Each structure stands twice: as C-alpha cells, then as structure tokens.
C-alpha positions in Angstrom: -315.3 -303.2 87.9 -315.9 -301.2 91.1 -313.2 -298.5 90.6 -312.6 -296.2 93.6 -312.4 -292.7 92.0 -311.4 -290.9 95.3 -307.8 -290.1 96.1 -306.7 -290.3 99.7 -304.2 -287.7 101.0 -301.2 -289.9 100.9 -301.7 -290.9 97.3 -302.4 -287.4 96.2 -299.2 -286.3 97.8 -297.2 -289.0 95.9 -298.8 -288.1 92.6 -298.0 -284.5 93.1 -294.4 -285.3 93.9 -294.1 -287.6 90.9 -295.4 -284.9 88.5 -293.1 -282.3 90.0 -290.0 -284.4 89.9 -290.6 -286.0 86.4 -292.2 -283.1 84.5 -292.0 -280.0 86.6 -295.8 -279.9 86.8 -297.0 -278.1 90.0 -300.4 -279.2 91.3 -301.9 -277.0 94.0 -303.5 -278.6 97.1 -307.0 -277.5 95.9 -306.6 -279.3 92.5 -307.3 -282.8 93.8 -310.5 -282.9 91.7 -308.4 -282.2 88.6 -306.1 -285.1 89.2 -309.0 -287.4 89.8 -310.8 -286.3 86.6 -307.7 -286.6 84.4 -306.3 -289.8 85.8 -309.6 -291.7 86.1 -309.5 -292.9 82.5 -306.1 -294.4 83.1 -307.5 -296.5 86.0 -310.2 -297.8 83.7 -307.9 -298.5 80.7 -305.3 -300.2 82.9 -307.8 -302.3 84.9 -306.9 -300.7 88.2 -309.3 -300.7 91.1 -308.2 -297.5 92.8 -305.8 -294.6 92.9 -303.9 -296.6 95.5 -303.2 -299.2 92.9 -302.1 -296.5 90.4 -299.6 -295.2 93.0 -298.3 -298.7 93.7 -297.8 -299.2 90.0 -295.9 -295.9 89.7 -293.7 -296.8 92.6 -292.8 -300.3 91.7 -292.6 -300.3 88.0 -289.6 -299.1 86.1 -290.2 -295.7 84.4 -291.9 -296.4 81.1 -295.1 -296.1 79.1 -297.4 -296.1 82.1 -295.6 -293.3 83.8 -295.6 -291.3 80.6 -299.3 -291.8 80.3 -299.9 -290.3 83.7 -297.7 -287.3 82.9 -299.4 -286.7 79.5 -302.9 -287.0 81.1 -301.9 -284.0 83.4 -300.4 -282.0 80.6 -302.4 -279.1 79.2 -302.4 -279.2 75.4 -304.5 -276.1 74.6 -303.2 -274.3 71.4 -304.3 -272.9 68.1 -302.9 -271.5 64.9 -301.3 -268.0 65.3 -302.4 -268.1 68.9 -302.8 -264.5 70.4 -301.7 -263.2 66.9 -299.4 -260.4 68.2 -296.4 -262.6 69.0 -296.4 -263.8 65.4 -296.4 -260.1 64.2 -293.4 -259.6 66.5 -291.7 -262.6 65.0 -292.1 -261.1 61.5 -290.8 -257.8 62.7 -287.7 -259.4 64.3 -287.0 -261.2 61.0 -287.3 -258.2 58.8 -285.6 -255.7 61.1 -282.8 -257.8 62.5 -282.3 -261.4 61.2 -282.1 -260.5 57.5 -279.5 -257.8 58.2 -277.5 -259.5 61.0 -277.3 -262.9 59.3 -277.2 -262.0 55.7 -273.6 -263.3 55.3 -274.2 -266.5 57.3 -277.7 -267.1 55.7 -278.8 -269.4 58.5 -281.9 -269.0 60.6 -283.0 -271.3 63.4 -286.2 -271.2 65.5 -287.4 -273.6 68.2 -291.1 -274.0 69.2 -290.8 -275.5 72.7 -293.9 -277.1 74.2 -295.4 -277.3 70.7 -298.4 -279.5 71.7 -300.3 -280.6 68.6 -298.1 -278.5 66.3 -300.2 -275.4 65.4 -297.5 -273.0 66.6 -294.8 -274.7 64.7 -296.8 -274.7 61.5 -297.7 -271.0 62.0 -294.0 -270.2 62.2 -293.5 -272.3 59.0 -296.3 -270.5 57.2 -294.7 -267.1 58.0 -291.3 -268.2 56.8 -292.7 -269.8 53.6 -294.5 -266.6 52.8 -291.1 -265.0 52.9 -289.4 -267.6 50.9 -288.3 -265.2 48.1 -286.4 -263.2 50.7 -284.9 -266.4 52.2 -283.5 -267.8 49.0 -280.4 -269.9 49.6 -280.8 -269.6 53.4 -280.7 -272.6 55.7 -284.0 -272.5 57.6 -284.5 -274.9 60.5 -287.6 -275.1 62.6 -287.4 -277.5 65.6 -290.6 -278.3 67.5 -290.7 -280.2 70.7 -293.1 -281.4 73.5 -292.9 -283.7 76.5 -295.8 -285.8 75.1 -295.0 -288.5 72.6 -298.6 -288.6 71.7 -298.6 -284.9 70.9 -295.4 -285.1 68.9 -296.8 -288.1 66.9 -299.9 -286.1 66.1 -298.1 -282.9 65.3 -295.8 -284.7 62.9 -298.8 -286.1 61.0 -300.2 -282.6 60.6 -303.9 -283.4 60.4 -306.5 -281.2 61.9 -310.3 -281.2 62.2 -312.5 -278.4 61.1 -312.7 -276.8 64.5 -309.0 -276.7 64.8 -308.3 -275.0 61.4 -311.1 -272.5 62.1 -309.1 -271.4 65.1 -306.6 -268.9 63.7 -306.4 -269.9 60.0 -307.7 -267.6 57.4 -309.1 -269.0 54.1 -306.0 -268.0 52.2 -303.6 -269.9 54.4 -306.0 -272.9 54.7 -306.4 -273.3 51.0 -302.7 -272.7 50.3 -301.1 -274.9 52.9 -303.7 -277.6 53.7 -305.6 -280.2 51.7 -308.9 -281.8 52.9 -309.0 -285.7 52.9 -310.9 -288.4 54.7 -309.0 -287.7 57.9 -309.3 -283.9 58.0 -307.3 -281.0 56.9 -303.7 -282.2 56.2 -300.6 -279.9 56.1 -299.1 -280.0 52.7 -295.8 -281.8 52.3 -293.8 -278.6 51.8 -294.9 -277.1 55.1 -294.6 -280.4 56.9 -291.0 -280.9 55.7 -290.0 -277.5 57.2 -290.5 -278.7 60.8 -288.5 -281.3 62.7 -290.5 -282.7 65.6 -288.8 -284.2 68.6 -289.7 -285.1 72.2 -288.0 -283.0 74.9 -288.9 -282.8 78.6 -288.1 -279.2 79.5 -287.2 -280.2 83.1 -285.2 -283.3 82.1 -282.3 -283.9 79.8 -282.0 -281.8 76.7 -280.4 -283.3 73.6 -277.6 -281.4 72.0 -279.2 -278.6 69.9 -277.8 -276.0 67.5 -277.8 -272.4 68.8 -281.2 -270.9 68.1 -282.0 -267.4 66.9 -285.5 -267.3 68.3 -287.2 -269.6 70.9 -291.0 -269.7 71.4 -291.7 -270.9 74.9 -295.3 -269.9 75.3 -298.0 -270.8 77.9 -295.8 -273.3 79.7 -293.7 -271.5 82.4 -296.9 -270.7 84.2 -297.3 -274.4 85.1 -293.9 -274.5 86.9 -292.7 -273.0 90.2 -290.1 -270.3 90.4 -287.0 -272.6 90.9 -288.1 -274.7 87.9 -288.7 -271.6 85.8 -285.2 -270.5 86.7 -283.7 -273.9 85.8 -285.5 -273.9 82.4 -284.4 -270.3 81.6 -280.8 -271.2 82.5 -281.0 -274.0 79.9 -282.5 -271.6 77.4 -279.5 -269.4 77.7 -277.2 -272.2 76.5 -279.1 -272.7 73.3 -280.1 -269.2 72.5 -277.6 -267.0 70.7 -276.5 -263.8 72.4 -278.9 -261.1 71.2 -281.5 -263.8 70.4 -285.1 -263.6 71.3 -287.3 -265.5 73.7 -291.0 -265.2 73.1 -293.2 -266.1 76.1 -296.9 -266.4 76.5 -299.3 -263.7 77.8 -298.6 -263.1 81.5 -295.2 -264.9 81.4 -292.0 -263.0 82.1 -288.3 -263.4 82.9 -288.5 -260.5 85.4 -287.4 -261.3 88.9 -286.4 -264.8 87.7 -283.4 -264.3 85.4 -281.8 -260.9 84.8 -279.9 -262.2 81.6 -282.9 -261.0 79.5 -284.1 -257.6 78.6 -287.8 -257.0 77.9 -288.3 -255.4 74.4 -291.6 -254.0 73.1 -292.2 -255.1 69.6 -295.6 -253.9 68.4 -298.1 -255.2 71.1 -295.8 -257.9 72.4 -293.0 -257.9 74.9 -290.2 -260.2 73.8 -287.1 -261.1 75.8 -283.7 -260.5 74.3 -280.8 -262.4 75.7 -278.1 -259.9 76.7 -274.8 -260.1 74.8 
C-alpha cells in the first residue's frame, strides 16, 4: 500500500477542528508533525491511502469507533503512581485536617480522579485511603475514575501493570501489599480494585449525573485546552464539587484568571483550589 503520510493544509484544519469540537484538544499550527505521527498507524490499520481519505471518513461516517480511535490517538496518557508526590501528601492532609472532622457525622467521602488515563492516580488514591481504613471504619468511601478513552478505562479497570510502570512511584511496601505478580504483569489486588469505579467521561461533552464530590483530581489535563474550554470545564466542576471542597490540579495549572469561584490554598508544597462556600 502506498500510503501518503503528508497532510495538506485543508485536511489538517479539519482534523484540528474535529479534535477541538469533540474532545476540546487544541492543536497548534506547528504541530502538524504530531498529527501525522500519531494518526499514521490509523491509516495503516484502516487500509486508508492518505489523510484525505481519513478526513473523508471522519466527515461522512456517523460518529463511532473510528472517530473515537482518532481522538484517543491524539490524547496524551502519560501518568505514574503518586505522580509528583506532593499532591498526594496534600490529599492526606486535607483528609486528616478537614474531612474526618467535617464529615464525622455523615461518614461519607467521595473523590473523583478525572482524566485518570491507565489508572495509576486512582489506585494511588485508593492506597492512601486503604492505609487509613481503621480511621474510616463504617464510612462510605467512593472513588470514581474517568477518562475520555475507552481503551484507557478498560486497561485501568483491569489493573495490570508492567515492571517499568510499577517502578515509577511505587515503593516495595505498597507493591508487595497491593499487587501480585502473574503471567500478565503486576495485578492490583481485588480489594484495591473494588474501591474504584471506572467510567468513561468526555470532559468537554455530556457528563452523567454524579454525586457531589469532596475532592476532585483534575491533573495535567487543563493545559491541553484553550481558555474558554477550561472555563467551561471548571463551571461543570463547580456543579459536582461540594462548597468548600478541593480541586487538585497539575503542576503549572491554575484557576486564576479563569474562574474566581476558587481560592488557592497552600497545603504543604502544593497549591490546591478550594471552592468558595
């Protein structure tokens, strides 16, 4: 097959618009090479001869698996256990300093890992809460983890990681306590896996009805959206985050000059964002 791996300007513009409209992904004009490299395998797998044919398929077919494959190919899924470390220390501090006191009567705690990728963040949260299980006796604990990618959600729910992945962020104690090695890799134990409910959510699309969350992790994802899309997502966040609840963003991400409904709060070496009451 003589596949044309060069994108003409018209097709590049359509792909950029498609990604922005369907997933909020903003592709700069100088990232044509990135689109070519990430979408070229789709041309090969789908038997397409050129990016022109890919665009025609996107235009003419009803939104479905093919469109989702294009979106997922352009989604960054870089993650690790306890990524950046300090936000998880802040998470523990919020729990011990506020959640246990404020919700001791209700005994309910809900946390959402949005844009969870392959699940390491969600399982890191679950490990922290499991380590505190004696404190949380008779509490209702619910961890929701979501991602735009069905492939990532399927993989995260299986909870199996290779040696390189567990080496990134997991110490020997956590690895031996919460994982078991088998023919497929390191598998999350049943107890930890059962603590997390994985579901597919497109942050710039329709959100299913969700219970009010105490803490939301939305890390390393806003940077891929333009300001209006960030504002739209934060507006949705406010509807599912309890007043006084915490939004934990990634390094370099902020609500400042985007949404004044949040106050930046220093917790250890992390800035978290508390929804004003």
